[in-house]
N, C-alpha and C positions, 0 to 999 in steps of 0.2 A: 584448401577448398574441400576437404573431406566432409565437412559438415553441410555443404551445399546440397547434396542429394537428400539429406534429412529434411532440410528446409523445403525443397521442392516436393518431397513426398508428403510432408505435413500440409503443404498448400493444396495438393490434389485431394488429400483426404478431407481437409476442411471444406473444400469446394463440394465434394461429394455429399458430406454432411449437410452443407448449406442447401443443396438441391433437395435432399431428403427433408430438411427443415421446411422448405417451401411446399413440397408435396404433402406434408403432413400438417400443413397450416390449419389450425382449428380456429374458427371464429364463432363468437357467441351470437345469439339472437340479437337483433338490433331494433329497438324502438325508434319511432320517428324523432323523438327528442335526442336520440344518441347518434343520429346520422352524421352530424358535423364534428363529433369528437374524434380525436386521433386513435389510431389502432390500439395503442397501449392502454387507453382509458375505456375501451368499449366494454370490457368485462365488468368493471366497477360501475359504469353507467347503467348496464343492464340490471345489475343487482339493486342499484338505488331506485330505478324506475319501477321494477316489479314490486319491490318492498313498499314504495310509496303508494302505488295504485291499489294494492291489496288492502293495506291498512286503512287508507282513507275511504274506500268503498265498502269495507266490512261493517255490517250492522249486527251487533250482538243481539240474538233472539231474546224476547221478553222472559222466557222460561229460565234462561241462563242468568239474566240480570236479577230476577226475583229470588233466585237461590243464592245470590251474592257469590257466584262462583269466581274463584281465582285460580288460574293455571295456564297451561300451554296446550295448543294444538299444533300438530305437525302435519304439513301438507306435502305430499309427494306428487309432483306434477311434471309434465313434459311439454316441450314445444315441438310440434310435428314439422316435417319437411315443408308443409304448406304455410308454416308460421302461425298455426293455431295453438292455443293453450288447452291442455286437457288434463284434468285431475285424475290421477291414478289411484290414490288412496289418501284418506284423511284419518289421522289418529286423534280421536277426540272422544270425550266422555258422553257428550250429548249428540243425538242424531241431528238436532236442529243446527248445531255448529257445522256438521259435515255438509248439510244441505246449503248452508250459507256460503261455505267455502266454494262449493261447486258453482253456485250462482255468480259469485264474484269473478271467478276465472272464466266463466262462460261469457262474461260481458267485456273482458279485456280485448282490445282491438288486436287484429292480426299484426305480426311483426315480420321483419325479414328473418328467415329461418337461420339456424346455425348451419355451418358448412364444415366439411372435412374433406381434404383433397379437392376442394372446389365444388363438392357436391352437397346438396341439402341433406341433413341428417336429423334424426331424433336426438334431442338432448334433454336429459332428465335431471331434476333438482329436488332438493328437500329444503323446506323453509318452515320456521316456527312462527306462530302468532300468539302473543300473550293476551290473556283476558284478565282484567279489563284492558281495553285498548290503550289506555294512557300509559301502561307499563311498556309499551313498545318504544315510546320516546325515552323513558328513563333507562331502559336497558342499553341504549346506545348501540355500541358495536356488537352486542350479543344478539340484537335483532337484525339478522342478516341471513342470506342464503347460506346454510351451513355446509352444503355439499353439492357439487355437480358430480353425480356419482356414476354416470354411464353415458356412453354414446355408441350407436350402432347404425348401420345403413338400412336394415331391412325390417326390423321388428319394432313395434310400438311400445313394448315393455321389455323389461330386463328379466322377466320370468323364465327360468330354465326348466324344460321338460325332461323328466328322467329318461335316460337312454335305455333302450331295450336291446342294444347291439351286444354281441358276444364281447367278453372282457378283452380278448386279444385284439379284436377289431377296434374296440373303443380306445385301447391304449395306443395303437398305431395312429389313430386319428388325432390323439392328443399330441403325439410326437410330430406329426405332419403340420400341426397348427402352432407349434411352439414358437417358431420364428415370427409368424404373424402376430402372435399374442404379445410379443415385446413391443411392437409398434402400437398395437391397440391399447397397451397400458399407459401410453404417453398422454400427457394432458397439457393444458395451456401453461406457459411459463409463468412462475409465481414470484420471480425476483428474490429468490431465497439468498442470493449473494449478499444482500444488504443487511441480513440478520445473521450471517454465518460467522464462522471462526477463521475466515480468510483475512489476510492482511490487506489493508488499503495501501496500494502502491505508494511508496514514500517519495512524493514530489512536493516541493515547497509550494508550488502553485496550487496543487490539489488540496493540500492540508490547510491552506489559507482559507478555503471555502467554509470550513466548519470550526476553525480555531476560535472565533469569537463566541460561538454557542457553548463550547466546552469550557470557556474561561469566565462564565458568568458567576457573580458572587452567589454563593450558596450551593453550587454544584459540587458533587463529590467525585469528579473526574480526576484522573491522574494523567497528565499530559506530557511527561518527560520521556517515558519509555516508548520508543517508536520502532517499527510501524505499529499503528493501532489496528485492532481487529474491527471489522464492520460492526460486530455486536457491542463493542465498546462505545462507538459513536452514535449508534441507533437511537439511544434515549434523547440525544440532543440535536440530531440532524437527520431529516428524512430524505435519504438519497433518492428513493423512488419518486416521491413527490416533487423534489427539485428537478429531477430529470424529466418528469412529465410536463413541468412548466416550460421546459426548453424544447419539447418534442415538436417536430414539424408534422403537419397534417398531410402525410403522404401514405398512399395505399399500395404503391408498387413495392415488390420485394426488394429491389435494388435501392430504392429510396429509403426504405425503413432501415436496411442494413447499413447504409452509408451514414445516415444522419441520426438515427435513434436507437439502434439495437446492436447486440452482438451478432456476429456472422452466423453462428450456429447456437441454437438454444434447445436443449433436450431436458424434459421435466417428466418425472414419474412420481409415484407416491413414495418410493424408496430411495431415489437418487435424482441428481440433476447435474448438468454441466453446461458450460458455455465455451466456445472456442472462437478464436479470432486470428486472422493474419495481420500482424503489426508491422510498422515501419518507422524508421528514423532516417529520413532523407533530407540532406542539407546541401546547399550549394552557396558558395560565398567567395569573398576575396579579401586577402590580407594585402592592404595597399603598401605595406612596408616590406613585403617578402620578395624573394627573387624568383618566385614561381607565379603562375597566372591565377589559378583558382584553388579554393579549398572545397572539400566535399566530405560527406559521410553517407554511406550507402548501407543501411541496415535493414535487413528483412528478418522477420521473426514469426514464430508460431507460438500462440499462447493458449493454454487450456486451463480451466479452473472449475471446481465443482464440489459436490458433496455427496457422501454415501452414508445412508442411515442417519442417525442422530448424533451430531457433534463432530463428525469426521469430515474434514475438507482437504482438498489438495489443489496445488498450483504448480504449473510448469511453464517455462518460457525458454526457448532456444533462439539465440540471435546469431546471424551470420553477417559480418560487417567488413567493409573496406572503407578506408578514409585517408585523408590528408588534411591537416588542420592548420591553424595560423602558425607562423614560424616559431614563436616562443613556446607554443604548446608542443610542437614536434620536438623542439630542443629539450624540453623537460622530459618528455616521454622517452627520448633516447638516453638521457642522462641517468635514468633509473632502469635501464635495460637489464635483463637477467643474464645469468651465465648460460652458455650453450649456443650462442650465435644468433639468437633472435634479436632484432634491432631495437625493440622498444617495449615498454609497458604503457598502455593507454591508461592514463590516470582514471581510477574509478571503475575500469572495465576489466582489463586483463592483459596477458602477454600477447604481443603482436608478432606476426612473422612478416617476411617481405612480400609485398605485392607490387612488383616493379619498383618504383621509387616511393611507394606509399606503404600502407599497413593493412594487414588482414588480421582481424582479431575476433575469433569466435567466443561467445559467452553463453553459459547455461545457468539458469537459476530455477529453483523450485523448492517445495517444502510440503510436508504433511502436517496438518494442524488438527489437534484433537481436544475438545473441551468436554470432559466427562460431567462437569457441573458448571454452574455459574461462577464458581470460585477458582477453578483451575483451567489453564490452557497449556498444552504441551506442543512444541513444535520441533521438528527435525528437518533440516534442509540445507540449502546452499544459497546464501544471500548476504544481506547486510543488516546491521542494527544501528540505532541512534539513541543517545541519551541526552536529553536537554530540551529546553524550551526556545532556544535561539536558532539563528541561521547557522552558526558554528556550534560545535561541541568540543570541549576540552577533555571530556571523559570517554565517549565512544561516538565516533562520527561515521558517516557513510562515504567518505572520500576515497577509501581504499577499494581494492578489487573484492568481488564476492568471495566468501569462504564457507566451509561447512560449519554448522552450529547445531546445538541442541539447547532449547530454551524452555523454561517453565515460568509462567506468569501465575502468581497467586494473588487474588483480590478478595478482600473481605473487610468489613467494618470501614475504617478510614485509611486502610493500608493497601498498597500494592507492592508486591515483592517479586523482582525479576531476577532469575538466575540464568546465566548464559555461559555455555562451555563451547569454545571455538578451537578449530584447528587452523593454524596459520603456517606460512612458508617464509623461509629466509632464502632468497634466490641469488645471493652474492656468490661470486666464484670462490671466495675463501672457504665457504662451508659446503660447497657442492661436492658430492662424492659419487663416483661412477655414474654421473649424468643425473643424479637425483638431487632434488633440493632438500635442504634441511627442514624438518618439521618441528614446530613448536606449538604449544598450547596456551590458551588464555581462558581464564575463568573469571567471570564478573558477578558481583552481587550488586543489586541496586534496590534500596528500600525507600519507598515514597509514602509520606505521611501527611494527610490533610489535618493540620493542627486545629485550624478554625475554618469557617466558611470562606475566609480570605487568604489564609496563610498555608503554604505547603513547604515542607523541607524534605530533603532527600539525602541518604547516605550511600556512598559508592565505594567499592573496593575491587581491585583487580589484581590478578597475579599471572605472571608469565613464566613458563618453564619449558625446557627443551628435552628432547629424547636422548639425554646423556646416560651412559652406563646401561643402555637398553631399558631406560626407565619407562618409556612409553607414556601412555596416559595415566598419570598418577591418580589413583583412586582416592587419595587423601582429599583431593579437591572436589570430589563429588558431594561432599557434605554441604548442603545448601545454607547452613546457618552459622558454621564456625568462621572465625576470623582468619583470613588468609595469611596475615602477618605471622600468626602462631604456627601455621603449617609451614610457611617458608622457613622459619627458624628451625622447626623440628626436622625438616628434610635436609638440612645442611646449610652452611652459611652462603654457599653458592648455588643453593637449590632453586632459586627463582628470583623474580623481581616483582615487588608488590607496589601498588599505587592506591591512594585513597582520595576520596573527594566528597564535597558537599554541594548540594544544590538548594535553591530556594526560589520561591515565587510569591509575590504578594499582589492580590487584586485590589487596586484602589477603588475601582468602580466596575460596572458591568462591562465596560469597554476599554478599560485602561489597566494594564498590569506591569509589574517590574519583575525581572528574573535574574538569576545569577548562578555562577559556578565557581568553585574553588578546587583546584587540583594540586595535590601534594604528592610528588614522586618519591621523595626520600625524606621521611619524617624524622628530622634531627632538630629538636627545638633550639639547641644551643647555636646551631648554624643558621637556622631560619631567623631567629630573633637576635643574633649576635651583632648584627650591623656591620659585618666585615665582608659582605658580598661573597660568601663562601660558594664554591661550586656545588656543594650539597644543598644550597638554597634553591631547590628545584620546585618552583611554584608557578602556577598559572591561574588567572582569575578572569571571569567574564561578568559584565554587568549590562543589562539590556532593558529596553522599554518597548511595549507594544500598545498601540492605539487603534482600536477598531472603530469603524463608522466615524472616522475622524471628522471633527467639525460638523457633526450631524449630516455628513454625506454618506449615505448607505453604500457599503462595500468598499469604502476607501480605507486602506490599511497602511499604517505608518509604523516603522520599526527603526530603533536606534540601538546599536550594540557596540560595546568596547571589549576587546580581548587583549590580554597581555600575558606572555609566557617567558619566563627567565631562561637564560642559557642552561644547557645540559638537561633540561626537563625531557622526559621520555627516553633518554639514552641510558646506556648501561655499560660497565666495563667488560661484561660478556655481551658482545654486540647482538648476538642472537636473542638475548633476553630484553631487547628494547621494545618499545610499544609500537611496533611496526609490522607490516605484512606486505609481501611482494614489493619491497623497496618503497613503500608508502606509509605514511603515518596513519595510525588508527584514530587519532584525535584531530588536531588542526592540520590542514594540508601544508601549512608553512613550516611545520616542525616545531622549532623553539627559537628563542632569542629574537622576539618581535613584539610589536604592539600594532593594533589596527583599530580603526573606527569605521563602522559600517552604517550606512543610512539606506533604507529600502522603503519604497512606496509602491503599493499594489492597488489595482482597481479592477473591478469586474462589473459588467453590465450585460445581463443575459448571457449570450455566448461570446461576447467580446471581453478581452482581458488585456492588461498591460502592466508592466512594472518598470520601475527605475531603480537602479542600484548604484551607489557611490561609495567607494572605499578609499581611505587614505591611511597609509601605514608606514612603518619603518622596520627594516629587517637587518640582521647581521649575517653575512655570508662567511663561509670558510675561506681561508687564504691559500690552502694547499690542497691539491687534488687527492693526496693520500690522507688528508685530515690529520696531519701531524705537523705542528701542534693542532689540537682540536679546540675550537672556540665555542662549541655548544650549540650550533645552529642545526646541523644535519644530525638527525637522530640516530644515524648509522655510524657515528663516530664513537671512539673509546674514550671515556672520560678520564682514564688514567693517563692520557696524552694531553691533558690540560696544561696551559702555560703556567698556572699557579693555583694554589688552593684557595686563596682569597683575592679580593679585588676584581672579581669577574663582573663586569659592567654590562648593562643592556647594549645590544648592537655591536658588541666587540667583534673584531674581525673586519670584514669588508662591509661597512654600513651602507644601506641603500634605501632611498625614499621610494615609496610605491603609491601610485595614484591609479584608480581604476573606475571606469564609468561604464554602465551597461543600460541600454534601453531595449525593451522588447514589447512588441504589439502583436496580438494574435487573435484568432477566432477558433472557438471550440467546434469542430466539425461534428463530433459524436460524443456526447457526455457519457454514454455507457462504456466506451472504450478509452476515453480521454485522448481521442485523436484531435489534433489541432494543426492549423497552419499558422505561421508566424514569420515576422521579420525581426532581426536582431542586429543591434549595433554595439560594438565594444571598442572602447578607447582605453589603452593601457600605456603606462609609463613607469619604468623601473630605472632609476638613476643611481648608480653605485659610486661611492667615493673613489674607488680604485678600479676603473673599467678595465676589463681584460685580465684581472688577477683572479685566476680560477673562477672566471665568470664569463660565460659566453652566450648568455641569454639575450634575445632581442630586446633593445631598449625601448623603442616606441612601436606601438601597434595600433592600427585602425582596421578593424575586422567587421565586415558586413556579411550577414548570413540570412538566407531564406530557407525555411524548412517546412516539412510535412511530417509530423511526429506523433506516435503513440506515446503519451507521457507516462512512463512507468517507473522512472528513476531520475535522479538529479545529475545534471552535468555541472561541473565546477570549472570555470575558465579563469577565476580570479586569483591567480598566483603569479 
């Protein structure tokens, strides 16, 4: 519970910020035409109305027309605390144009004035008008209020009078006003998050909202390397517009924060940030368990923002306690770490005892920097995903968060992703002096849009450990060299390398096919020899996506098949396997399985729902010590295999798996992805040899009701 004071402190800090946000609430002047629009749209409505009124009423003087003048005039004007428009200055070549501008503004009806801290204020603007007037239509977005450049409570202009005070007294006055100047520098929130270098939180439900737009025929988007940046998705999907469509017309601070906005929003010319108190609260029942209820109680503080141009940051701290369905608890305890902690919560982290339940704190965060449109650099603690499917056989998000450094390079028809990660082996065999074994993973992924329909990708990964005080091997920092060559040059036992291929073909704007091929140990004679060698470590994926299925808007259908042969992802040096915290970095089933997944999703305004059905077959190990090793558990040693050849799918203890899931929910706040939902899971796992190194719950019916800020994926389908 040591992290609980941090959460509570964050909550009180955010609450204080929220009150400050309320006190410094800035509202734009309101025309009568804008009185019924929601708070988020009042700024844009004011801009649209003043632009329309000025341009439509403006009459170009004869002198200007006779001279065939073409150019621009700039009008500096303000709205007074009484709601009157007053021209401060007009930058124009002709005096007649200045007089006409003053006439037009004098005839504009009074409006509700701008307010700050709830008090009427002066608000000043600068606006261009193009001559001839027809140019204002052709200019489009360039014909708008260019700047809301000042606000103050007492003066009608922003003119500053030179001070006659002594230098020391003047300097002391500047110091005394420095704190207040910070607040005065703040402006209305501009939704810069949606064009930033921040990651869009990777949730299948959230990404489904714009998956269709990014997969249209002719787009040059690269959709396999996730999470996406907001700036990646912005050309195809307007987050601000979509959120405004869902916004409720509420004026109260509490109503806006609950349904439409972030809890705290701070905006200035040089920086911005938003902060929220998040939650993942679940209550449910496993009808086949020997305890009464299941629950999850997660409280979190989330802050994200930007400083200057191109630099963004994100941090989330979670404090959680929970008890899940019996099969979930059994699996969590089966992968427990050395050191006495009872479990590892899949996808989250190490748990300590909380009575008979689990307490599992998690922290995630990163710094993201984009020096240009071609490069993005990230350093943080989180997860990554490579693929277009529900699963990934290359890099998935099913394991716990980990430290990483990532470079995305995008140009022409290419996107090149380099990721370096630090992982942990938490088995007792490799724990030394209470410290877990550290290992490192380096990935390359090159995505190439061959045509407007076809995309292919090349993947390679290498894992190495800190043996001989090797530490982080700088050989792997080279972002272009082949890892297989490095692995060989650093010694035959220097590391473990994997390679892969991805592909996607867009049959139409709303229908595409995708796939993956994973090769863990490339030995052509063993792969194509037909003797089912243990070195035939292959996995492949094939999937279909159908958007707006059967012409029903927002109906999404997905069908996916995955198959992975025995011994894939494992290694004779167990630390060099493709795992982290006793979890797979690829498919959460490990190896020696096949599965077919069918998913249907539908969204209507704030309502959403999905149905998921999985049928599969798995092979489990027969002995607790994995000797002999049948190739299912990636933490086995393939030197303990029963034989070199004749290794069949599902060898060991074969089990049939059937899983169904139904979820219905309501998006409470689109800005924070807060939702309420009901979830029903039915699961059946039937082994050929029950009780043989196999103690998982056979049948499960699990009902859940939740209130959740959707920032990551939960996977219950194992």
